[in-house]
C-alpha positions in Angstrom: -1.5 15.2 19.4 0.4 12.9 17.0 -1.0 12.1 14.1 -1.6 8.7 12.5 -1.4 7.5 9.1 -2.5 4.2 8.6 0.0 3.0 5.7 2.5 0.3 4.6 5.6 0.9 2.7 4.9 -0.8 -0.6 1.8 2.0 -1.1 2.8 4.6 -3.6 -0.4 6.5 -2.8 0.2 6.1 0.8 4.0 7.4 0.1 2.2 10.8 -1.3 0.9 11.3 2.4 3.6 10.1 4.3 6.5 12.1 2.6 4.7 15.6 2.9 4.0 14.7 6.6 7.7 13.9 7.1 8.9 17.1 5.4 6.2 19.4 7.1 7.6 18.6 10.5 4.2 17.5 11.8 4.4 15.1 14.6 3.1 12.0 13.0 4.0 8.2 13.3 3.0 5.5 10.8 0.5 2.8 11.8 1.2 -0.3 9.6 -1.6 -2.1 7.5 -1.2 -5.5 7.0 -2.6 -5.3 3.3 -1.3 -8.3 1.8 -3.2 -10.7 4.3 -6.4 -9.0 3.9 -6.5 -6.3 6.5 -8.0 -3.5 4.4 -10.6 -6.1 2.9 -11.6 -7.2 7.0 -15.2 -6.1 8.3 -12.9 -4.3 11.1 -11.3 -2.0 8.9 -13.8 -1.3 6.8 -16.1 -0.6 9.8 -13.5 1.5 11.7 -10.7 2.9 9.7 -12.3 3.3 6.0 -15.5 2.1 4.7 -13.6 2.3 1.2 -11.1 -0.5 2.2 -7.9 1.4 1.1 -4.5 3.0 2.5 -3.7 5.9 3.2 -6.1 7.0 6.3 -5.0 9.7 8.3 -6.3 10.4 11.8 -5.8 13.7 13.5 -8.0 13.9 16.8 -10.9 13.4 15.7 -10.4 14.0 12.0 -10.1 10.9 9.8 -9.5 11.4 6.2 -9.0 9.1 3.4 -7.7 9.6 -0.2 -4.0 10.6 -0.6 -4.4 13.7 -2.2 -7.4 15.0 0.6 -4.7 14.0 3.0 -1.9 16.5 1.3 -4.8 19.1 1.1 -5.1 18.8 4.7 -1.5 18.9 5.7 -1.3 21.9 3.6 -4.2 23.6 5.6 -2.4 23.0 8.8 0.9 24.1 7.9 0.6 26.3 4.8 3.1 24.3 2.9 2.9 22.4 -0.5 -0.4 24.0 -1.9 1.2 26.7 -4.3 2.1 30.1 -3.6 -0.7 31.8 -5.7 -4.3 30.8 -6.5 -3.1 30.1 -9.9 -0.7 28.1 -8.9 -3.0 26.2 -6.4 -5.1 25.5 -9.4 -2.0 24.1 -11.2 -1.2 22.2 -8.4 -4.6 20.8 -8.4 -4.3 19.8 -12.3 -1.3 18.2 -11.9 -2.6 16.0 -9.0 -5.7 15.0 -11.1 -3.7 14.0 -13.7 -1.3 11.8 -12.0 -4.4 10.0 -10.6 -5.7 9.3 -13.7 -2.3 8.9 -16.2 0.4 8.4 -13.9 0.0 6.5 -10.4 -2.9 4.9 -11.2 -1.4 3.0 -14.4 2.2 2.9 -12.4 0.3 0.9 -9.2 -1.5 -1.5 -11.2 1.4 -2.5 -13.3 3.9 -2.7 -10.4 1.2 -5.2 -8.5 0.7 -7.4 -11.3 4.5 -7.6 -12.1 5.4 -8.0 -8.6 2.9 -8.9 -6.2 0.4 -11.0 -7.8 1.1 -14.6 -8.1 3.1 -15.3 -11.1 0.7 -17.7 -12.8 -1.9 -14.7 -12.7 0.0 -12.4 -14.5 -1.0 -11.3 -17.6 1.4 -10.0 -20.1 -1.2 -8.5 -22.6 -2.3 -6.3 -19.5 1.1 -5.4 -18.2 2.3 -4.5 -21.8 -0.9 -2.3 -22.4 -0.2 -0.6 -19.2 3.5 -0.1 -20.0 2.0 1.6 -23.0 0.1 4.2 -20.8 3.0 4.7 -18.4 5.4 5.7 -21.1 2.8 8.0 -22.7 2.6 9.8 -19.0 6.6 9.5 -18.8 6.8 11.7 -22.1 4.0 14.1 -20.6 5.7 14.7 -17.3 9.2 14.6 -18.9 8.6 17.4 -21.4 7.1 19.5 -18.7 9.9 19.6 -16.4 12.5 20.7 -19.3 14.0 23.9 -17.7 11.8 23.2 -14.1 13.2 22.2 -10.6 9.6 21.3 -9.7 6.3 20.8 -11.5 4.7 23.9 -10.2 6.2 27.3 -9.3 9.8 27.5 -7.2 9.4 25.0 -4.4 7.9 21.7 -3.9 4.2 21.2 -4.2 1.4 18.3 -3.7 2.1 18.1 -7.4 5.3 16.9 -6.9 4.6 14.3 -3.9 1.5 12.8 -6.1 3.5 12.5 -9.4 6.8 10.9 -7.7 4.5 8.6 -5.6 5.7 5.3 -7.4 8.8 6.5 -9.2 11.3 5.8 -6.2 10.5 2.3 -5.8 13.0 -0.5 -6.7 10.6 -3.0 -8.0 10.3 -3.3 -11.9 7.0 -2.2 -13.4 8.4 -0.2 -16.5 10.4 2.7 -15.2 14.3 3.4 -15.5 15.2 7.0 -14.4 18.0 7.0 -16.7 15.4 6.9 -19.5 14.0 10.1 -18.5 16.3 12.6 -17.9 14.3 15.4 -17.0 12.2 13.2 -14.6 15.4 12.0 -13.0 17.1 15.5 -12.5 13.4 16.3 -10.8 13.7 13.6 -8.4 17.3 14.2 -7.3 16.0 17.6 -6.3 13.0 15.9 -4.1 15.5 13.5 -2.8 17.5 16.6 -1.7 14.9 17.8 0.4 15.8 18.2 4.1 13.8 15.1 5.7 13.5 13.0 2.6 13.3 9.6 3.0 12.4 6.5 0.7 9.1 5.0 1.0 10.6 1.6 2.6 12.2 4.0 5.3 9.6 6.2 6.0 6.6 3.3 6.5 6.3 -0.3 7.7 6.5 -2.8 5.0 3.7 -5.2 4.9 5.6 -7.8 3.3 9.1 -8.8 4.4 
């Protein structure tokens, strides 16, 4: 049975789920969520797809899952991939996933939305500057961790990598330039070299043309 992923190309959180689905070899297809026209806020979406009003959502037969980290865990359960080679690595993967959700992706997603998708008259320069400061601190942590490493945890790609890269391939400006962070840039190159890797805009349908 084909797995369905409710998603849209502009969502870094959806990319965190779509990328390991694609790399795992599982049979899946994207289902476009019309985010910018309010689909996730509609009664139908909240009543039938996700009461939290968010994407991504994975549907695999009778299984329905929300939150990208939970979806990643499910992919690992089905395939044995991406969750670390030992219990110690599995805990380290989770540590970086939690860090990303709190320190990196949450700030990157909000800042990118404010700078690119919110009407210009509603953009707050002060909030953007504050968020970019927090992002710089997160980039410093990740860049330092990657010194001498090809992957965040262990000797191969894990869900830690797919979490932390979720927003870093997007072209829209939000305060990240790969050339400013050589270790992150090198690591992103390793991810891009994985067989089957696709850019988020090639992997999922865009909600805004």
